[in-house]
N, CA and C atoms of all chains as a GROMACS GRO file, in nm:
protein
  585
    1MET      N    1  22.047   0.572  13.578
    1MET     CA    2  22.010   0.538  13.688
    1MET      C    3  22.128   0.443  13.810
    2ARG      N    4  22.158   0.372  13.645
    2ARG     CA    5  22.256   0.293  13.713
    2ARG      C    6  22.378   0.295  13.764
    3ASP      N    7  22.437   0.450  13.742
    3ASP     CA    8  22.538   0.459  13.789
    3ASP      C    9  22.532   0.474  13.954
    4ALA      N   10  22.358   0.536  13.989
    4ALA     CA   11  22.378   0.587  14.116
    4ALA      C   12  22.329   0.446  14.200
    5TYR      N   13  22.297   0.331  14.087
    5TYR     CA   14  22.265   0.261  14.214
    5TYR      C   15  22.308   0.240  14.342
    6PRO      N   16  22.441   0.231  14.332
    6PRO     CA   17  22.529   0.188  14.429
    6PRO      C   18  22.504   0.297  14.588
    7GLU      N   19  22.386   0.432  14.541
    7GLU     CA   20  22.392   0.527  14.638
    7GLU      C   21  22.340   0.518  14.710
    8ILE      N   22  22.196   0.451  14.611
    8ILE     CA   23  22.059   0.464  14.632
    8ILE      C   24  22.068   0.284  14.698
    9THR      N   25  22.132   0.159  14.694
    9THR     CA   26  22.104   0.106  14.805
    9THR      C   27  22.150   0.097  14.927
   10ALA      N   28  22.273   0.208  14.907
   10ALA     CA   29  22.316   0.215  15.055
   10ALA      C   30  22.205   0.347  15.135
   11ILE      N   31  22.140   0.385  15.051
   11ILE     CA   32  22.036   0.404  15.116
   11ILE      C   33  21.897   0.395  15.209
   12GLY      N   34  21.920   0.271  15.147
   12GLY     CA   35  21.795   0.165  15.178
   12GLY      C   36  21.752   0.140  15.041
   13GLY      N   37  21.750   0.158  14.962
   13GLY     CA   38  21.611   0.161  14.744
   13GLY      C   39  21.668   0.043  14.736
   14GLU      N   40  21.548   0.037  14.668
   14GLU     CA   41  21.626  -0.030  14.522
   14GLU      C   42  21.514  -0.057  14.378
   15VAL      N   43  21.604  -0.043  14.290
   15VAL     CA   44  21.620   0.000  14.118
   15VAL      C   45  21.474  -0.142  14.089
   16VAL      N   46  21.444  -0.072  13.990
   16VAL     CA   47  21.342  -0.161  13.919
   16VAL      C   48  21.305  -0.094  13.862
   17ALA      N   49  21.320  -0.182  13.727
   17ALA     CA   50  21.348  -0.178  13.537
   17ALA      C   51  21.210  -0.204  13.486
   18VAL      N   52  21.111  -0.134  13.409
   18VAL     CA   53  21.022  -0.176  13.381
   18VAL      C   54  21.000  -0.154  13.188
   19GLY      N   55  20.999  -0.247  13.124
   19GLY     CA   56  21.009  -0.187  12.967
   19GLY      C   57  20.873  -0.275  12.903
   20THR      N   58  20.887  -0.253  12.780
   20THR     CA   59  20.833  -0.304  12.651
   20THR      C   60  20.889  -0.423  12.640
   21GLY      N   61  20.875  -0.624  12.522
   21GLY     CA   62  20.930  -0.647  12.481
   21GLY      C   63  20.921  -0.800  12.545
   22ASP      N   64  20.976  -0.870  12.539
   22ASP     CA   65  20.961  -1.006  12.596
   22ASP      C   66  21.011  -1.053  12.692
   23SER      N   67  21.041  -1.157  12.804
   23SER     CA   68  21.190  -1.205  12.895
   23SER      C   69  21.343  -1.204  12.831
   24ALA      N   70  21.294  -1.253  12.689
   24ALA     CA   71  21.397  -1.249  12.628
   24ALA      C   72  21.524  -1.188  12.587
   25TYR      N   73  21.383  -1.116  12.542
   25TYR     CA   74  21.436  -0.876  12.471
   25TYR      C   75  21.527  -0.879  12.651
   26ALA      N   76  21.442  -0.853  12.747
   26ALA     CA   77  21.460  -0.810  12.878
   26ALA      C   78  21.587  -0.917  12.940
   27ALA      N   79  21.669  -1.001  12.894
   27ALA     CA   80  21.796  -1.066  12.935
   27ALA      C   81  21.892  -1.037  12.930
   28ARG      N   82  21.853  -1.022  12.754
   28ARG     CA   83  21.970  -0.942  12.678
   28ARG      C   84  22.028  -0.830  12.762
   29PHE      N   85  21.920  -0.738  12.720
   29PHE     CA   86  21.940  -0.600  12.810
   29PHE      C   87  22.059  -0.612  12.918
   30VAL      N   88  22.019  -0.704  13.022
   30VAL     CA   89  22.091  -0.704  13.153
   30VAL      C   90  22.188  -0.778  13.132
   31ASP      N   91  22.262  -0.897  13.048
   31ASP     CA   92  22.330  -0.939  13.009
   31ASP      C   93  22.454  -0.796  12.949
   32ASP      N   94  22.366  -0.784  12.812
   32ASP     CA   95  22.449  -0.671  12.710
   32ASP      C   96  22.549  -0.517  12.855
   33GLU      N   97  22.385  -0.490  12.932
   33GLU     CA   98  22.470  -0.371  12.990
   33GLU      C   99  22.484  -0.377  13.131
   34SER      N  100  22.513  -0.524  13.133
   34SER     CA  101  22.537  -0.530  13.314
   34SER      C  102  22.421  -0.481  13.425
   35ILE      N  103  22.322  -0.480  13.363
   35ILE     CA  104  22.204  -0.418  13.504
   35ILE      C  105  22.210  -0.495  13.574
   36PRO      N  106  22.221  -0.424  13.745
   36PRO     CA  107  22.272  -0.466  13.832
   36PRO      C  108  22.130  -0.465  13.944
   37TYR      N  109  22.005  -0.470  13.907
   37TYR     CA  110  21.880  -0.455  13.903
   37TYR      C  111  21.701  -0.550  13.820
   38PRO      N  112  21.657  -0.589  13.882
   38PRO     CA  113  21.564  -0.661  13.874
   38PRO      C  114  21.461  -0.580  13.720
   39VAL      N  115  21.458  -0.704  13.634
   39VAL     CA  116  21.413  -0.586  13.472
   39VAL      C  117  21.262  -0.685  13.438
   40TYR      N  118  21.145  -0.620  13.439
   40TYR     CA  119  21.069  -0.649  13.426
   40TYR      C  120  20.948  -0.647  13.292
   41VAL      N  121  20.882  -0.785  13.253
   41VAL     CA  122  20.812  -0.695  13.135
   41VAL      C  123  20.732  -0.650  13.131
   42ASP      N  124  20.630  -0.533  13.075
   42ASP     CA  125  20.491  -0.514  13.095
   42ASP      C  126  20.471  -0.513  12.937
   43ASP      N  127  20.435  -0.637  12.890
   43ASP     CA  128  20.436  -0.675  12.741
   43ASP      C  129  20.256  -0.597  12.697
   44ASP      N  130  20.137  -0.599  12.796
   44ASP     CA  131  20.074  -0.533  12.738
   44ASP      C  132  20.046  -0.396  12.784
   45GLY      N  133  20.126  -0.310  12.834
   45GLY     CA  134  20.103  -0.232  12.815
   45GLY      C  135  20.058  -0.169  12.951
   46ARG      N  136  19.970  -0.262  13.087
   46ARG     CA  137  19.918  -0.262  13.177
   46ARG      C  138  19.962  -0.156  13.273
   47ALA      N  139  20.072  -0.173  13.296
   47ALA     CA  140  20.120  -0.128  13.345
   47ALA      C  141  20.181   0.012  13.361
   48ALA      N  142  20.231   0.020  13.206
   48ALA     CA  143  20.260   0.212  13.188
   48ALA      C  144  20.162   0.231  13.181
   49ALA      N  145  19.985   0.205  13.160
   49ALA     CA  146  19.866   0.282  13.188
   49ALA      C  147  19.884   0.274  13.316
   50ALA      N  148  19.930   0.210  13.424
   50ALA     CA  149  19.857   0.256  13.554
   50ALA      C  150  19.945   0.366  13.621
   51VAL      N  151  20.103   0.344  13.497
   51VAL     CA  152  20.136   0.480  13.619
   51VAL      C  153  20.129   0.661  13.400
   52SER      N  154  20.012   0.626  13.378
   52SER     CA  155  20.024   0.741  13.273
   52SER      C  156  20.160   0.718  13.199
   53VAL      N  157  20.249   0.684  13.170
   53VAL     CA  158  20.349   0.758  13.091
   53VAL      C  159  20.256   0.777  12.968
   54ARG      N  160  20.387   0.877  12.869
   54ARG     CA  161  20.288   0.909  12.856
   54ARG      C  162  20.333   0.902  12.664
   55THR      N  163  20.284   0.910  12.520
   55THR     CA  164  20.295   0.830  12.426
   55THR      C  165  20.315   0.943  12.349
   56ALA      N  166  20.495   0.993  12.277
   56ALA     CA  167  20.500   1.071  12.193
   56ALA      C  168  20.488   1.043  12.064
   57THR      N  169  20.452   1.244  11.950
   57THR     CA  170  20.414   1.171  11.844
   57THR      C  171  20.503   1.162  11.747
   58PRO      N  172  20.502   1.090  11.653
   58PRO     CA  173  20.615   1.052  11.590
   58PRO      C  174  20.692   1.154  11.527
   59TRP      N  175  20.645   1.268  11.564
   59TRP     CA  176  20.720   1.402  11.511
   59TRP      C  177  20.788   1.460  11.636
   60GLY      N  178  20.753   1.406  11.751
   60GLY     CA  179  20.814   1.433  11.873
   60GLY      C  180  20.917   1.350  11.886
   61LEU      N  181  20.912   1.241  11.825
   61LEU     CA  182  21.013   1.164  11.829
   61LEU      C  183  21.130   1.202  11.730
   62MET      N  184  21.112   1.315  11.617
   62MET     CA  185  21.229   1.346  11.576
   62MET      C  186  21.260   1.484  11.593
   63SER      N  187  21.221   1.560  11.728
   63SER     CA  188  21.207   1.659  11.770
   63SER      C  189  21.393   1.668  11.754
   64PRO      N  190  21.421   1.843  11.768
   64PRO     CA  191  21.542   1.887  11.834
   64PRO      C  192  21.584   1.812  11.930
   65LYS      N  193  21.511   1.814  12.058
   65LYS     CA  194  21.499   1.826  12.174
   65LYS      C  195  21.574   1.634  12.169
   66SER      N  196  21.514   1.530  12.112
   66SER     CA  197  21.502   1.434  12.086
   66SER      C  198  21.685   1.442  12.046
   67TRP      N  199  21.701   1.477  11.937
   67TRP     CA  200  21.862   1.467  11.892
   67TRP      C  201  21.961   1.509  12.015
   68GLY      N  202  21.926   1.607  12.120
   68GLY     CA  203  22.009   1.617  12.232
   68GLY      C  204  22.066   1.524  12.268
   69GLY      N  205  21.948   1.444  12.355
   69GLY     CA  206  21.944   1.330  12.425
   69GLY      C  207  21.994   1.262  12.315
   70THR      N  208  21.972   1.206  12.248
   70THR     CA  209  22.032   1.073  12.194
   70THR      C  210  22.165   1.079  12.172
   71ARG      N  211  22.213   1.190  12.138
   71ARG     CA  212  22.352   1.176  12.136
   71ARG      C  213  22.418   1.200  12.307
   72ALA      N  214  22.369   1.276  12.335
   72ALA     CA  215  22.447   1.295  12.448
   72ALA      C  216  22.459   1.138  12.540
   73ALA      N  217  22.322   1.024  12.485
   73ALA     CA  218  22.331   0.899  12.557
   73ALA      C  219  22.406   0.774  12.477
   74TRP      N  220  22.518   0.841  12.384
   74TRP     CA  221  22.514   0.732  12.221
   74TRP      C  222  22.701   0.822  12.357
   75ARG      N  223  22.718   0.956  12.339
   75ARG     CA  224  22.857   0.967  12.345
   75ARG      C  225  22.878   0.942  12.539
   76ALA      N  226  22.815   0.905  12.574
   76ALA     CA  227  22.763   0.832  12.691
   76ALA      C  228  22.861   0.642  12.698
   77GLY      N  229  22.772   0.618  12.596
   77GLY     CA  230  22.817   0.465  12.568
   77GLY      C  231  22.632   0.355  12.579
   78PHE      N  232  22.626   0.451  12.555
   78PHE     CA  233  22.438   0.380  12.568
   78PHE      C  234  22.408   0.316  12.402
   79ARG      N  235  22.341   0.207  12.395
   79ARG     CA  236  22.331   0.208  12.294
   79ARG      C  237  22.182   0.129  12.305
   80ILE      N  238  22.079   0.126  12.217
   80ILE     CA  239  21.975   0.083  12.150
   80ILE      C  240  21.979  -0.035  12.083
   81HIS      N  241  21.974  -0.150  12.111
   81HIS     CA  242  22.021  -0.226  12.088
   81HIS      C  243  21.872  -0.283  11.957
   82ARG      N  244  21.748  -0.264  12.028
   82ARG     CA  245  21.620  -0.277  11.943
   82ARG      C  246  21.486  -0.228  12.054
   83SER      N  247  21.363  -0.162  11.993
   83SER     CA  248  21.285  -0.103  12.036
   83SER      C  249  21.210  -0.185  12.072
   84GLY      N  250  21.091  -0.139  12.172
   84GLY     CA  251  21.049  -0.221  12.227
   84GLY      C  252  20.876  -0.267  12.132
   85LYS      N  253  20.798  -0.280  12.206
   85LYS     CA  254  20.694  -0.286  12.123
   85LYS      C  255  20.534  -0.181  12.113
   86ARG      N  256  20.636  -0.099  12.232
   86ARG     CA  257  20.562  -0.005  12.178
   86ARG      C  258  20.649   0.114  12.166
   87VAL      N  259  20.684   0.157  12.053
   87VAL     CA  260  20.858   0.231  12.014
   87VAL      C  261  20.752   0.403  12.078
   88ARG      N  262  20.625   0.430  12.081
   88ARG     CA  263  20.638   0.535  12.119
   88ARG      C  264  20.642   0.593  12.214
   89GLN      N  265  20.565   0.473  12.287
   89GLN     CA  266  20.581   0.523  12.464
   89GLN      C  267  20.712   0.549  12.490
   90LEU      N  268  20.684   0.663  12.654
   90LEU     CA  269  20.811   0.736  12.691
   90LEU      C  270  20.844   0.682  12.806
   91GLY      N  271  20.931   0.715  12.880
   91GLY     CA  272  20.947   0.665  12.979
   91GLY      C  273  20.878   0.754  13.117
   92GLY      N  274  20.958   0.668  13.226
   92GLY     CA  275  20.938   0.792  13.350
   92GLY      C  276  21.017   0.749  13.501
   93THR      N  277  21.026   0.789  13.564
   93THR     CA  278  21.057   0.764  13.702
   93THR      C  279  20.972   0.810  13.832
   94PHE      N  280  20.945   0.664  13.890
   94PHE     CA  281  20.905   0.713  14.042
   94PHE      C  282  20.980   0.654  14.151
   95VAL      N  283  20.937   0.736  14.299
   95VAL     CA  284  20.982   0.670  14.336
   95VAL      C  285  20.834   0.610  14.552
   96VAL      N  286  20.796   0.500  14.498
   96VAL     CA  287  20.712   0.434  14.557
   96VAL      C  288  20.753   0.362  14.702
   97GLY      N  289  20.684   0.372  14.796
   97GLY     CA  290  20.700   0.274  14.976
   97GLY      C  291  20.784   0.345  15.006
   98PRO      N  292  20.815   0.258  15.099
   98PRO     CA  293  20.763   0.152  15.168
   98PRO      C  294  20.634   0.101  15.220
   99GLY      N  295  20.565  -0.014  15.196
   99GLY     CA  296  20.388  -0.053  15.219
   99GLY      C  297  20.293   0.049  15.068
  100PRO      N  298  20.203   0.000  15.037
  100PRO     CA  299  20.108  -0.005  14.953
  100PRO      C  300  20.051   0.128  14.971
  101GLY      N  301  20.089   0.177  14.902
  101GLY     CA  302  19.977   0.330  14.898
  101GLY      C  303  20.105   0.431  14.893
  102VAL      N  304  20.238   0.486  14.866
  102VAL     CA  305  20.310   0.537  14.933
  102VAL      C  306  20.358   0.612  14.778
  103VAL      N  307  20.320   0.673  14.693
  103VAL     CA  308  20.416   0.740  14.648
  103VAL      C  309  20.553   0.858  14.661
  104ARG      N  310  20.625   0.862  14.628
  104ARG     CA  311  20.730   0.988  14.717
  104ARG      C  312  20.775   1.097  14.610
  105TYR      N  313  20.749   1.032  14.463
  105TYR     CA  314  20.789   1.091  14.389
  105TYR      C  315  20.761   1.073  14.221
  106GLU      N  316  20.748   1.157  14.157
  106GLU     CA  317  20.693   1.118  14.014
  106GLU      C  318  20.792   1.200  13.909
  107HIS      N  319  20.803   1.099  13.824
  107HIS     CA  320  20.882   1.211  13.678
  107HIS      C  321  20.790   1.175  13.511
  108VAL      N  322  20.740   1.186  13.498
  108VAL     CA  323  20.635   1.176  13.369
  108VAL      C  324  20.712   1.202  13.260
  109ASP      N  325  20.816   1.131  13.187
  109ASP     CA  326  20.932   1.191  13.092
  109ASP      C  327  20.846   1.308  12.960
  110ALA      N  328  20.848   1.396  12.969
  110ALA     CA  329  20.736   1.480  12.883
  110ALA      C  330  20.822   1.451  12.763
  111HIS      N  331  20.944   1.449  12.668
  111HIS     CA  332  21.013   1.414  12.523
  111HIS      C  333  21.112   1.228  12.626
  112SER      N  334  21.189   1.229  12.473
  112SER     CA  335  21.277   1.166  12.451
  112SER      C  336  21.357   1.098  12.555
  113ALA      N  337  21.411   1.222  12.518
  113ALA     CA  338  21.546   1.274  12.635
  113ALA      C  339  21.503   1.337  12.727
  114ASP      N  340  21.371   1.349  12.799
  114ASP     CA  341  21.329   1.417  12.944
  114ASP      C  342  21.360   1.285  12.984
  115HIS      N  343  21.387   1.316  13.132
  115HIS     CA  344  21.478   1.192  13.236
  115HIS      C  345  21.488   1.310  13.366
  116ALA      N  346  21.387   1.195  13.473
  116ALA     CA  347  21.372   1.248  13.629
  116ALA      C  348  21.560   1.294  13.716
  117PRO      N  349  21.598   1.379  13.696
  117PRO     CA  350  21.726   1.468  13.806
  117PRO      C  351  21.788   1.375  13.874
  118VAL      N  352  21.865   1.311  13.884
  118VAL     CA  353  21.916   1.194  13.981
  118VAL      C  354  21.888   1.223  14.150
  119ASP      N  355  21.928   1.343  14.177
  119ASP     CA  356  21.925   1.416  14.282
  119ASP      C  357  21.821   1.420  14.346
  120ASP      N  358  21.687   1.431  14.240
  120ASP     CA  359  21.558   1.461  14.344
  120ASP      C  360  21.533   1.330  14.348
  121VAL      N  361  21.594   1.198  14.245
  121VAL     CA  362  21.564   1.073  14.321
  121VAL      C  363  21.601   0.974  14.443
  122LEU      N  364  21.659   1.077  14.466
  122LEU     CA  365  21.758   0.988  14.601
  122LEU      C  366  21.760   1.120  14.742
  123ALA      N  367  21.679   1.193  14.621
  123ALA     CA  368  21.607   1.306  14.806
  123ALA      C  369  21.518   1.225  14.859
  124ALA      N  370  21.428   1.194  14.737
  124ALA     CA  371  21.259   1.094  14.776
  124ALA      C  372  21.315   0.998  14.833
  125LEU      N  373  21.469   0.959  14.790
  125LEU     CA  374  21.414   0.817  14.872
  125LEU      C  375  21.515   0.846  15.021
  126ARG      N  376  21.563   0.978  15.057
  126ARG     CA  377  21.603   0.963  15.199
  126ARG      C  378  21.470   1.049  15.245
  127SER      N  379  21.311   1.069  15.176
  127SER     CA  380  21.259   1.111  15.273
  127SER      C  381  21.185   0.978  15.312
  128ALA      N  382  21.214   0.887  15.254
  128ALA     CA  383  21.155   0.730  15.300
  128ALA      C  384  21.230   0.720  15.444
  129GLY      N  385  21.403   0.743  15.482
  129GLY     CA  386  21.435   0.674  15.582
  129GLY      C  387  21.351   0.779  15.724
  130SER      N  388  21.353   0.937  15.625
  130SER     CA  389  21.286   1.079  15.753
  130SER      C  390  21.188   1.056  15.795
  131GLY      N  391  21.091   0.939  15.782
  131GLY     CA  392  20.999   0.901  15.789
  131GLY      C  393  20.867   1.049  15.780
  132VAL      N  394  20.907   1.101  15.613
  132VAL     CA  395  20.856   1.156  15.569
  132VAL      C  396  20.685   1.148  15.517
  133MET      N  397  18.804   1.006  15.367
  133MET     CA  398  18.894   1.056  15.229
  133MET      C  399  18.814   1.044  15.078
  134THR      N  400  18.767   1.174  14.988
  134THR     CA  401  18.724   1.081  14.924
  134THR      C  402  18.795   1.004  14.774
  135PRO      N  403  18.756   0.957  14.653
  135PRO     CA  404  18.841   0.891  14.573
  135PRO      C  405  18.939   0.966  14.522
  136GLU      N  406  18.864   1.084  14.524
  136GLU     CA  407  18.968   1.236  14.491
  136GLU      C  408  19.068   1.249  14.543
  137ASP      N  409  19.092   1.243  14.694
  137ASP     CA  410  19.214   1.259  14.769
  137ASP      C  411  19.289   1.134  14.797
  138ALA      N  412  19.245   0.998  14.716
  138ALA     CA  413  19.344   0.939  14.688
  138ALA      C  414  19.476   0.972  14.588
  139PHE      N  415  19.466   0.984  14.502
  139PHE     CA  416  19.523   1.074  14.452
  139PHE      C  417  19.612   1.215  14.404
  140VAL      N  418  19.568   1.267  14.549
  140VAL     CA  419  19.680   1.358  14.532
  140VAL      C  420  19.764   1.368  14.680
  141GLY      N  421  19.899   1.391  14.703
  141GLY     CA  422  20.022   1.395  14.734
  141GLY      C  423  20.067   1.550  14.722
  142ARG      N  424  20.163   1.484  14.827
  142ARG     CA  425  20.250   1.678  14.858
  142ARG      C  426  20.379   1.662  14.774
  143ARG      N  427  20.468   1.703  14.731
  143ARG     CA  428  20.591   1.747  14.656
  143ARG      C  429  20.647   1.698  14.761
  144VAL      N  430  20.756   1.614  14.770
  144VAL     CA  431  20.835   1.610  14.902
  144VAL      C  432  21.044   1.678  14.877
  145SER      N  433  21.027   1.661  14.748
  145SER     CA  434  21.131   1.686  14.744
  145SER      C  435  21.188   1.761  14.589
  146GLY      N  436  21.273   1.906  14.569
  146GLY     CA  437  21.303   1.942  14.435
  146GLY      C  438  21.230   2.114  14.475
  147ARG      N  439  21.229   2.175  14.309
  147ARG     CA  440  21.188   2.274  14.407
  147ARG      C  441  21.003   2.311  14.459
  148ASN      N  442  20.967   2.225  14.373
  148ASN     CA  443  20.819   2.300  14.430
  148ASN      C  444  20.786   2.198  14.523
  149ALA      N  445  20.920   2.086  14.598
  149ALA     CA  446  20.839   2.092  14.766
  149ALA      C  447  20.766   2.111  14.788
  150GLY      N  448  20.620   2.022  14.847
  150GLY     CA  449  20.522   2.101  14.981
  150GLY      C  450  20.451   2.152  14.899
  151GLU      N  451  20.444   2.131  14.720
  151GLU     CA  452  20.393   2.177  14.703
  151GLU      C  453  20.241   2.051  14.643
  152ARG      N  454  20.056   2.063  14.694
  152ARG     CA  455  19.973   1.988  14.638
  152ARG      C  456  19.987   1.923  14.474
  153TYR      N  457  19.897   1.833  14.460
  153TYR     CA  458  19.978   1.769  14.294
  153TYR      C  459  19.889   1.592  14.304
  154ARG      N  460  19.784   1.602  14.141
  154ARG     CA  461  19.753   1.517  14.158
  154ARG      C  462  19.833   1.353  14.106
  155HIS      N  463  19.837   1.276  14.203
  155HIS     CA  464  19.903   1.165  14.137
  155HIS      C  465  19.928   1.144  14.006
  156ALA      N  466  19.999   1.091  13.918
  156ALA     CA  467  20.000   1.079  13.790
  156ALA      C  468  19.974   0.905  13.777
  157MET      N  469  20.017   0.808  13.900
  157MET     CA  470  20.050   0.714  13.861
  157MET      C  471  19.935   0.641  13.972
  158ASP      N  472  19.814   0.528  13.911
  158ASP     CA  473  19.669   0.469  14.021
  158ASP      C  474  19.787   0.315  14.092
  159ILE      N  475  19.866   0.355  14.206
  159ILE     CA  476  19.955   0.242  14.213
  159ILE      C  477  19.900   0.113  14.348
  160ALA      N  478  19.750   0.151  14.351
  160ALA     CA  479  19.665   0.073  14.434
  160ALA      C  480  19.664  -0.049  14.303
  161ALA      N  481  19.677   0.031  14.140
  161ALA     CA  482  19.639  -0.090  14.036
  161ALA      C  483  19.805  -0.164  13.982
  162LEU      N  484  19.865  -0.055  14.002
  162LEU     CA  485  20.055  -0.099  13.935
  162LEU      C  486  20.063  -0.181  14.065
  163GLY      N  487  20.028  -0.166  14.211
  163GLY     CA  488  20.045  -0.257  14.245
  163GLY      C  489  19.992  -0.416  14.258
  164ALA      N  490  19.876  -0.353  14.191
  164ALA     CA  491  19.822  -0.539  14.173
  164ALA      C  492  19.888  -0.612  14.034
  165LEU      N  493  19.929  -0.541  14.011
  165LEU     CA  494  19.967  -0.574  13.863
  165LEU      C  495  20.080  -0.775  13.865
  166THR      N  496  20.092  -0.871  13.778
  166THR     CA  497  20.152  -0.930  13.843
  166THR      C  498  20.250  -0.913  13.718
  167LEU      N  499  20.379  -0.915  13.700
  167LEU     CA  500  20.447  -0.914  13.572
  167LEU      C  501  20.621  -1.035  13.526
  168ASN      N  502  20.643  -1.061  13.471
  168ASN     CA  503  20.775  -1.122  13.474
  168ASN      C  504  20.861  -1.104  13.414
  169ASP      N  505  20.992  -1.091  13.434
  169ASP     CA  506  21.156  -1.057  13.453
  169ASP      C  507  21.166  -1.039  13.360
  170SER      N  508  21.340  -1.104  13.363
  170SER     CA  509  21.423  -1.110  13.270
  170SER      C  510  21.424  -1.222  13.287
  171THR      N  511  21.405  -1.329  13.363
  171THR     CA  512  21.487  -1.439  13.422
  171THR      C  513  21.375  -1.558  13.349
  172GLY      N  514  21.215  -1.502  13.388
  172GLY     CA  515  21.039  -1.550  13.312
  172GLY      C  516  21.034  -1.565  13.466
  173SER      N  517  21.071  -1.495  13.640
  173SER     CA  518  20.976  -1.565  13.730
  173SER      C  519  20.919  -1.398  13.695
  174THR      N  520  20.753  -1.521  13.760
  174THR     CA  521  20.642  -1.415  13.772
  174THR      C  522  20.676  -1.318  13.901
  175ARG      N  523  20.676  -1.185  13.923
  175ARG     CA  524  20.578  -1.138  14.098
  175ARG      C  525  20.548  -1.058  14.067
  176ARG      N  526  20.429  -1.033  14.197
  176ARG     CA  527  20.309  -0.912  14.249
  176ARG      C  528  20.382  -0.835  14.222
  177LEU      N  529  20.383  -0.677  14.167
  177LEU     CA  530  20.437  -0.593  14.186
  177LEU      C  531  20.491  -0.520  14.307
  178GLY      N  532  20.342  -0.499  14.370
  178GLY     CA  533  20.350  -0.464  14.523
  178GLY      C  534  20.479  -0.482  14.586
  179GLU      N  535  20.468  -0.670  14.548
  179GLU     CA  536  20.530  -0.677  14.671
  179GLU      C  537  20.676  -0.652  14.734
  180LEU      N  538  20.732  -0.573  14.558
  180LEU     CA  539  20.939  -0.510  14.570
  180LEU      C  540  20.933  -0.381  14.631
  181TRP      N  541  20.804  -0.325  14.678
  181TRP     CA  542  20.817  -0.262  14.794
  181TRP      C  543  20.703  -0.219  14.939
  182ALA      N  544  20.680  -0.362  14.942
  182ALA     CA  545  20.637  -0.404  15.084
  182ALA      C  546  20.710  -0.307  15.217
  183ASP      N  547  20.845  -0.344  15.148
  183ASP     CA  548  20.879  -0.300  15.330
  183ASP      C  549  21.040  -0.198  15.291
  184ARG      N  550  21.063  -0.129  15.149
  184ARG     CA  551  21.121  -0.071  15.164
  184ARG      C  552  21.188   0.047  15.024
  185PRO      N  553  21.185   0.086  15.002
  185PRO     CA  554  21.103   0.190  14.931
  185PRO      C  555  21.208   0.192  14.772
  186VAL      N  556  21.140   0.199  14.677
  186VAL     CA  557  21.140   0.133  14.532
  186VAL      C  558  21.191   0.278  14.418
  187VAL      N  559  21.298   0.284  14.308
  187VAL     CA  560  21.248   0.389  14.187
  187VAL      C  561  21.218   0.277  14.124
  188LEU      N  562  21.145   0.285  14.082
  188LEU     CA  563  21.026   0.257  13.955
  188LEU      C  564  21.108   0.335  13.830
  189LEU      N  565  21.110   0.247  13.689
  189LEU     CA  566  21.172   0.293  13.575
  189LEU      C  567  21.125   0.262  13.487
  190PHE      N  568  21.037   0.340  13.399
  190PHE     CA  569  20.966   0.311  13.283
  190PHE      C  570  21.056   0.304  13.214
  191LEU      N  571  21.157   0.221  13.100
  191LEU     CA  572  21.183   0.250  13.030
  191LEU      C  573  21.105   0.272  12.879
  192ARG      N  574  21.153   0.380  12.820
  192ARG     CA  575  21.120   0.340  12.661
  192ARG      C  576  21.207   0.210  12.549
  193HIS      N  577  21.262   0.186  12.570
  193HIS     CA  578  21.370   0.100  12.582
  193HIS      C  579  21.428   0.004  12.644
  194PHE      N  580  21.482  -0.132  12.600
  194PHE     CA  581  21.525  -0.201  12.685
  194PHE      C  582  21.673  -0.179  12.607
  195GLY      N  583  21.817  -0.103  12.659
  195GLY     CA  584  21.943  -0.105  12.562
  195GLY      C  585  21.947   0.069  12.564
   0.00000   0.00000   0.00000
């Protein structure tokens, strides 16, 4: 999503990341990876619960699907510096707003290598501008 | 609107555009949460998408 950030902001959107850990851990991530958008810390898991992200089983984290994603991320230059508090919590991508109660897109990751297609995220953002 | 309707949306993009589905997220609960950012500042999440669309990324890990 970092690579698509210029296009997202050009559409009029913003990216907000939410992860586990603490503020110091998040700050290192922002510095090390030159993250251009705000990063928030969900240390008690309330935000994760509100969006219903899934929890992987231990064997799910070691499945061949996860290996492929890990290899692809490694080759692309991404590195996992330290796992968060809830190592089995999976991710998700959502497009919300503008305004309260507006949900335009949801992708709850099915496994650790599953991520929202960027084109779908951009289409959802564009729908905000078209008044859909 | 019934409480059930409040969580029902219609997909706006992708292969299943137009399909009705139940939201995974409780956006009211999410918007009311206050979290710290990487600088230690606190913000109510709902303020972030008050006047613009936001891509919310839930990360499995930082990095």
